[in-house]
N, C-alpha and C positions, 0 to 999 in steps of 0.2 A: 457715481460718474460725473455729477456735477461738481463735486469737491476736487477730482482730478482735473477737471478743465479749469477750475479757478485758480488750481495751484500752478498749472502750466501757463496761464495767462500772467500770474504774478512773477513767475519767473522770467519770462519775456519781458515785462515791464520792468522788473529789478535789473535785468540785463542791460536795457536800454539806458536807465538811470546811472546805472554803474559806468558804462562806456562814456557817458556825456560828463558826468563829474570827473571821472579820473583821467579823461583826455584834457579836461580844462586844467586839471592840477598837473598834468605833464607839461603841458604848453607854458604854463606859468614857471615851472621850475626850470624848464630849459631856456626860457627867455632870460631868467634872473642868473643862472650859473653857466648856460652854455652846455651843460650834460647833465643826466640824472644820475645821481650817486647810488651806491648799491642798496640801503636800506629803503629807498624810495621805488627801486625798480621792482621790488618784491611787491610793496603795497599797491604799485600801478598794475602790476601783472595779475594779482589775485584779487584786487578790489572788485572788479565787476562780477566775478564768480560768486564771491561773498554777497554783495547786494542782491544777485539773482537769486539765492538761497534765501535771504531775508525777506524779499519781495513775495516769494511762494508761499512762506510761513505766514507773513502779514496778510496775504489774500485769503488764505484758509481760515486764519482767525477773524477777519471781518466777515466773510462768507458765514461762517457758524454764528456769529453774533446776529446777522441780519436774517439768517433763516430761524433762530429762536424767537426773535421778534414778531416775525410773520406768523409762528405757529401760536403765540400768545393771542394775538389778534383775532 
């Protein structure tokens, strides 16, 4: 149950980071060009979801390492 909670927390953290990073990227692209071109729309659209998945995976990996260290002590 702890792993599930950590994964959900990682997903939300990754989603927040993704929205922050990709909204900044979108703002810079629009200021420079006036509009976001086709390849960048896919990157900006799917970026937060990919960072959410990565955040969930990283959170579980970190939790497993911390749990192993605690078991050794």
